[in-house]
N, C-alpha and C positions, 0 to 999 in steps of 0.2 A: 504494500500500500504506500509505503514511503517513496519508493521509486516512481510510482504512478503520480503521486503528488508533485514530486520534483520535476517530472517530465512536463506536467501541465501547469506548473506554477505561474508562468507568465500569462497564460490564458485566463486562469482563475483571477489573478490580480486585475487584468484588463476588464473582466466582467464586473468585479466588485467596484472598481473605480468609475468606469464609464457606462456600465450596463449595456455593453456591446458584445455580440457573439458573432460567429461566422455562420449562423443558421441560413442566411440568404444564400451565401456561396455554396453551402452544402446542398441546399434545395435545388439551386440552379444546376449543380453538377449532377444530381440525381435525375433531373429532367433531361439533360443531355444524354446521359447513359440510357435512359428509357427510349429516347428518340433514336439513338444509334441502334438499339436492339430492334426497333421497328423497321429500320432501313437496312438491316443486315442483308448483304448480298448486292447492294447497289454499287455498281462499279464506277459510275460517273461522279467523280469528286466534285465537279462544278455544280451538278444537280443537288448533291448532298448539301453543299454549303449554301446553295440558293434556298433550299427548303429550311435549313437551319436558321438562316437569316429571316425568312418570312415568318416563321413560327415564333422565334425568340427575339427577333430584332426590333 
């Protein structure tokens, strides 16, 4: 438990001082992973980026 606390100490202090988390970034990352799963097998990178931009841009 001590090692875990030491590992995340900076994030804990940041939350206590500023009430900020990285929840938005984690949520966005999850949405992109889901999107990539739905578009598995698409070979056209330009089309993939076009769809990504239209949905999340």
